N, C-alpha and C positions, 0 to 999 in steps of 0.2 A: 234528527240523526241523516245521517247520510249512508242510502244503501247502494248496492249495487247489484244490478240483473244484466244474466246470461242468456243473448238472444242467441237463438241455436240456428234459427232460418236466416235467410240474408231479402232482402226485398229484393224483387226484380226490377232489374234493370238493363234497362233494350244496348247500352252499350258493350257494358262488359258480354252480353248475350251473345252478339253476334261478334265478338273479339274472341272468341271460344275456338279451340286449336281444330275444333272438329267442323268448323266451317270453313277453313282454311283446307282442310284435308276431303272435302266434298266440290271444291272449287278447283282442285288437284283432278280429283277423279273426272269433273265433266271434261276440264281441257284434255286429257288422256284417251277418253271416248272421243272429243274434237279429231282429236288428229287420227287417230284410232280410221274413224272414219272418212276422214282424205286417201289413207293407205289404203284401204277396199272399200269398194262401193255399196260390197253387201255386208259391213259391217251392222248396220243397225238396221236388225234383225228382232225379232224375241228369240228365235229360237240360236241367235250367237248368243246372246247375253241371259240365256238360261243355261245352253250346253257348256259355254267356255269355262265357267267354274269348275265344271269336270275335272278341269284338265290342273287346276291349283289346290283345289280346295281340302286333299286331304293334308299336306300340311299345315291346314290352317286349326285344326283340332288342337294341334299345340300349343298354338299362341294365347286361347287364356289360360290354362296354367303357368305357361311363361310369365304372362302380367302379374298372378300372385305372386312369382318367384321374385320377380324385382320391384313389385311394391315392397315387399317385406321387408327390403334395405339391406344393412348390414354387407352389402357387394352381391347380394345372394345371385347367381346364375347360374343356369344347366346350357352347358353346350356337347351332355351326351344324350340328347332325345336323337339327333339322328342315328346313332350307334345304338343307341333300344330300340331304334325301328326296324333297324337290320337284323339285329339277333331275334327279337320274337317274332320275326316275319320267316326267317329260316328256322326256327323250331318248328313255325306253326307247318309251313312247308314240308320238311323234316318228318316229325311227326306222322301227318298224312301221307305222304309216302310211304311209308313202316307201317301202316295199316291202322291207326286212328283213324275213328271216325271226325268228318269234318266239322260239325259242333263242336265234338271235345278240342279239336286241333286249336277251334277260336278261343275257345275258352281257357286253354295254354297260354296261347301267345299273348293276351290279356293279364294271365297271370304273371309271365315271365316278364313282362314289362311293367307291371307295378315291379315285383320284386325291383328290378333295374331302380328306379324311382328311390323305395324305400332304402336300399344301399346309401344313396346320396344322400337323404335325409339324415339316417342314423349318423353316418362319417359327420354331418356337417352340425350336426345336434351334438354329439359325445365329443367331437374335438374345434369346437368354436374357435379356435385363435387358425383354423386352416384356412386360406381361400377360396371362396366355394370354387372359381376358376378351375383354381389346380385341382380341386378333388373335381370335381367332372372334365377337366381334360385328360387325368388317370382313366376314370372310370368310362368315359371315348373311347379310348382305346385297349382295356379293356373287353370292350363290349363289344368291338366290334373285331376283336381279335379272337375271341370264340365263336364268331361265326363265320370267319375262314374259316376257327379250323373244324368245323364243325362240318361245313359244305365245299370248303377248300373255292375251286373258280368254279364250280360247278353251277347246276340251277335245279332247282326243285319245282316240280309243280302240278299240270296234269290233275289239276280242281273239279271237283263235279261244275256241271254248267250254271248251274245254278248261286255259288261262288261271285260269277261274272256280274250279280245284281247289284251289290253293293258298290264295283265302280261304276256298273254303268246302266244302272236301273233309272226305271221311273216312275213317280206315285204320278200319274195325272198325263201332264205338261210339265213336271216337273220333277230334274231330277233327283233320286234315291238323298242322294252327298249333300246338296243345297239343304234339302228337306231338314236332315240330322247335323247341319250346322247349322243352322237358324234353331234348333231344339239345344243346342251345345250353349251358343250364345248366349238364350235367356235365361236359361240355369247356372250359367257362371254369371251371367250380370245379377241375377238377383241373389246368387251367391255373394256374388261382391260390395253390392248397395245396399242390400235390405235381409241382411244378418249380421249377429253380434260377430262371426268370423270375417266377415268383410271389414268392419269397423277394429277390430284386431290386427289384422293384415294393414293399413294404415298407421296405425296407431306406430307399430313395430317400425315401420320406414320412415316414420316422423322420427320418432324417439325410442328406442330399443332397449335405452336404461331404465327410461319413467312406464315403459308396457312391463317391462320384469316386474318391480315395486308395484304396477295395476296390478299383478295378480295375473297375464296375462300367462298363457303355457305356452312358450316360445318357443322352445325343443318340440314340444308337440305338434305345432303349427309347421313347423318346419317341416318336420317329418309328415306330415297330410300333402301338404304343394308337394313337394318334389316326388311323394309318392301319385298324386296327380298328374305331373307332368310324364311319370311312366305310364299312368294308365291310359292316358290321351296318345301318347308315343301309338300302343297298341293299338288304338282302334284306328293310327293315322298309315300303320303297318296293314291292316285289315284292307283299308278301301285301298291302299296303294299296288299292296296284290293281286288284288282283284282289278286293279283297272291294267295292270302289267301280265295278269295268268300266270306268272310265276317270279320266283324268288330270287334273288342271290345276295351275296355277302355285301356287296358295291350297293347295293339299293340305298337311295335315300342321303347317297351322299350330299353333304353343305347344306341341307334340309335348316340343320341348325343357325347356319345365318340367315336364312331365308324368313326363320321363326322368329328369332331375336330383332332382325330389322323390322319386321314386322308391327311389333311389340313397342317398338321405341317409334318409329315412322308415326305411331296412334296416340303418340303423345304420353305413352310410360314414362318413368322417370328412371331410371338405373343405378341414382344416391337413394331412392325408394319414395313411398310416403305421397306418390303421384300417377295418377293414369285412369281412365274411366273406358269402360268396354265399348264404346261407340266405337272409340277412335282406333283400337286394332281392327275392328271390325272392318271401318271403312280402308285403312293400311293393308286389307288384304286383298282387296279389290282392287286398290289402288297398284299394287304390285300384279298381282295378278295380269291386270288389262295389258298395263304394262307391258310384262314380260312377252303374253298375245303377242299384243299388237306388235313389239319388235321382230316378232318369228315372223310378221308376216311380213316384211322387205330384209325378211334371212341373217339379220345380226348377229353377230357371233356372244356366247353365252358372256364372254369379257366384257362389252360393250353395256349387255345388264346389268352385269353388276359394277360398274362406273356412274351409270344413269344413278342405280341406286346409291352406289355412296355418297353423288352431290346431292341429293335428297336427302339424306341423314342427317350431314353434317348441316343443309338449309335448313333441316327440321327442329335440331339440337340448338342452331346460333335465334330462330326465331324465338322459340321458346325461353330461348334465355332471356328476352324481353320481356317475360313474366307475362305474355300475353294470359295464359291459362293459368290463374293464380290458381292455389292449393284452397279448396272447400273449407272452414276450421270456424270456431267460434269467435264470435264479436264480443266486444266485451264492453259496455257502455254504463255511464257514472249515470 
């Protein structure tokens, strides 16, 4: 009698291992470091490598939940994250200036940001026929508009001295924000690759209908991942506001583009069902050090956008050759 066996693990293959997308990202990161070192003779130093991430890691916290949103498929995306950062930061600053203790203002910031994500998630769960881009485009305008109504063109600040530690503090020789980023990367990596929740995300991205019939609670997961996007936007708001020393309604402008670019360059498919935590982590530093290097030669923001656009187009084309194949089940007779 003929039987079938299902192998859940692939045998290690050197060719497949070294053709993974992450290796190409590592090579690109090394090239950027090489070019930056030619631009500045002081670039290659421990202080540079440790201090430079303080200028771009605030937005990196949003990349992890954005991965989850993209992997879940169905065209899911969240372009309201930058406006969520602005609104939660403004409310934090205004509430503190009106007498709320700074600790309570921080909690309020995270709560407001999480509620913003919750609204996105509920809208997309209740009305699945609505495109996520249109829904989050609407809330992007709404959240930013509320921030302008609250603060207009003014600034809120005069925070206590200890608040600056979030953006500029060190734990020994390592920036505090870098330590928190590593903890966030490990946490989201475990959640994505080692839990039923992560497996459900991949299943949703690969076949949403089959996932629904398999008992996966798609609506609940949709709400959760958008709440995570909101919560991490609140984390970004705290770090960014701490680094700036004040807040305005126009902060974090275009952050959503950088966040999505970091995720896509890292190998996360906008079609869903594909992506690993390591790729976006590397791409965060690629884009961050690229922007830093271009800043050394006083290049405009437009040049940064052009180069970033070229990188994204190249990454999509290269991934189209299936260099990084999806991990799945191998059927053997």
